N, C-alpha and C positions, 0 to 999 in steps of 0.2 A: 633429456628434454628440458627445455627452459623458456619461460616467456615472462614479459613484462606488460603491465596494463594499469589502466586505473580501476580502482575497485571502491564499491561501496560496502562497508562491514554490514552484514545482515544479522549475524549470531556468532557467538562463540561458546564452547562447551570445554570444561576442564579435561586436560589428557595428561597423566603422568605427573612427575613432580614440577609443578610451576608451569607446565606448558598448557596448550590449548588447540583445539580443532576450530579454526575459524572458516566461516562461510561468507564469500564476497559475492556481490554482483558485479562482474567486471564489465567493462565498457564492449569488448570485442570478443570475449570467450564466455560469456553469460554467467550462470551461477557455477561457482568452483569454490572447493573447500582446499584447505592446506593446514599442515601441522606447523604451528607457530612455537618454537622453543622459547621459555622465559615470557610468554604471553601474559601471565599474570604477575609479574614483577611490578613494583611500582612504577619503574620508569616506563613500561611497555603499556601498562593496563589501560591508561587513556585512549590509546591508539585503536582499541578493539570495542569501543561503545557502539552500540549499533547505530547507524546513520553517518559513521566517520568515513570521510573521503581519503583514501590511501594512495600511495604509488606502491604496487604490489609486484613482487618478483616470485614466481613459482619454479621449484625444481623437482623433477622426478624422473624415474627410469622409463615409465610408460605413462601415456595420457590418462587411463583410467586408475593409476595409483593414487593414493592420497598425496603424497609430494611433500616437500617441505616449502613454507611459505615466509617470506620477510616483507615487511612493510614499512614506508616512511610516511609520516602524517601529512596530509594535505589541508584538511579542514575538519574539525569537529563539530559538527552541527548540534549534537545532543548537548553540549556545554552550555549553549545561550538559553536552553529552556529547563534547567536544572529546579529553577524556582517556579516554572509554569507546567505542572503536572499534566494538564489536558493536552499541551502542545507536545510534551515529551511523549505522552500516550499514543498521539497520532503519529508521530514519527517512528516509534517502535511498532506500532500496528501495520504502518506501511511495510516496513522491513520484513515482519514475520510472514504478511501476505506474500510478499515476493518471493520469500524462501519456500513457502508452502506450495505455490502455484507453478513455479517456473521449473522445468526440466533441467537437469544438470548439464553444462557445456554446451547449451543452445544459446547463441548470441540473441540479445534482445536490446539493441541501442535505444529503441524508444523509452523502453521501461527505465533503462539507466537514466536517460536524460529527464524523464518525468520525475523520477524520485528526487533528484537533485533540485528541479524546478519547485516541486512541492516543499522540500526543505527551505527553500528561499522563501516562500510564500506563508510559511507557518510563523513568521514574524509579524504579518499583517493583522489588521482587525478583521479580515474575512477568511482568516485560516480554515475554519471549520467548512465553509462552503468549498473552499479550495480542495481540502481533503475529499470531500464527497465526490467533486469533479474528477480528482485524480483516481478514485476507485472506478468511476465510469470508465474513464480511460483504460485503466487496467483491464477491466472486463473486455474490453474491445481487442486490446494488445494480446490477451489470453484465449481470444477466439470466440468470444460471445459478446457481440456488441449489442447494446440497447438500441431500439428503433424509436427515438424521441422527436423525429423530425414532423411527422404528421400521423394522423388518426388512423389507425389498422383498418377501420370500417368506411370511413366517409373520405379519407384522403386529405381532410382539411387540418390546417395546422392552427386553427383558432380554439382558445380554450381548452388546451391539452390538460388532463387533470388527473388521468388514472395510468397504469401500466398492467398489462396481462402479466401475471406470475407465471404463466406458461411459455409465452412467446418472447417476452420483454418489449412488446410493442405497445405504443401510447394509444390511449383512445381520449376522445373529448368529454367534456363534462356531461353533455347531454346523452352521449351514447352510453357511458360508463354508469351514470347514476342509478339504474334500476339493478346494477349488478355490483354496486360499490363495496358489499361486505366481501366479495371474491376477488376484487381488484386490489391493487397497491397504490397508495396515493403517489402522485408524481409532484415533487416540489417544484414551484415555480421557478426557482433561479435556475434549474437545470435546463429551461427551455426560454430563458430570457425574459421572464415576468418577475421582476423584483430582484432584490439583493439578498434575500434569504433571511435568515433569522433561526433562533434556537429550535422552533418546531419544524420548521422546513429542513434543517440540517438533521434532526431526528428521523423524519420521514426518510430522507436520502440515505441515511445509514441503514435503515431497515430494507430499503429498496436494494440498495447494492449488495447488501449481506446475503438477501434472498438468492440472488443469481450468482454470487461467489460461491455459496455453498452447493447449489444443485448443478452448475454448469462448468464450474472451474476446478473447485476442490474435490466435488463429489463426495462430500463429508462435512464435518462442523469447521466451522470458522476456527482459526487459531486463537488460544486464550488472549493474546494481547489484542486482538480485534474485538473480542467480546468485552473486556475491560475497558476500551476506549468508548463504545457504545454506553455501557453502564454508567461510567464515571461522568461522561458528558451530559446524559439524561439526568443523573443526581445532581448534578452541579446546576444545571440549567432549572431543575425544580425548585432549587433553592434560592433561585433568583440572583445566582452570583453572575 
């Protein structure tokens, strides 16, 4: 069996003498792994950085076998952020979440396109807000969409300020204020109120992280996602 497709490198792990098992998110075949001979050589190593867009060719006897993978580079997104550790951490986090949450061989073209869109937005001043929006969209594509359009109690869309940690539905400031200690803050930029900022991005990362753990991963977030939040909050605390 053989197929060719576009793929985004999510991760690699060493295998044998100089080889690696690479996991890709392909456009039409979903998350797919393959054995790459010589992947750790100087010539090929750069093709397998997380976030690299490649033209992939997979060969195997049966669809459920590991198979052999060859790639040709199309675009290496990570290279643009080698001197910007927070943006590189966001790229790595998105790849790690995608690998952890999506089942093998199940097509998710919207996730594929969303990842590429996110990588393009990482080179803008609003990259952190874009990352939080990407996680909101990823939650929806993974089967648990947040309901941030109107208040779960009143039906109003004015002054939405909190989210229920159980249902993922928004509530207004007046409804939620008596229960604020039990609710999650809703960053205004997610409902069209302002352009965001460090404090709101931090709220957004905690908001999406809560639902990713409980309703998508059914377990802890990948270490790369934890590192992104910690590094972002540490850098913002220093006023950088």
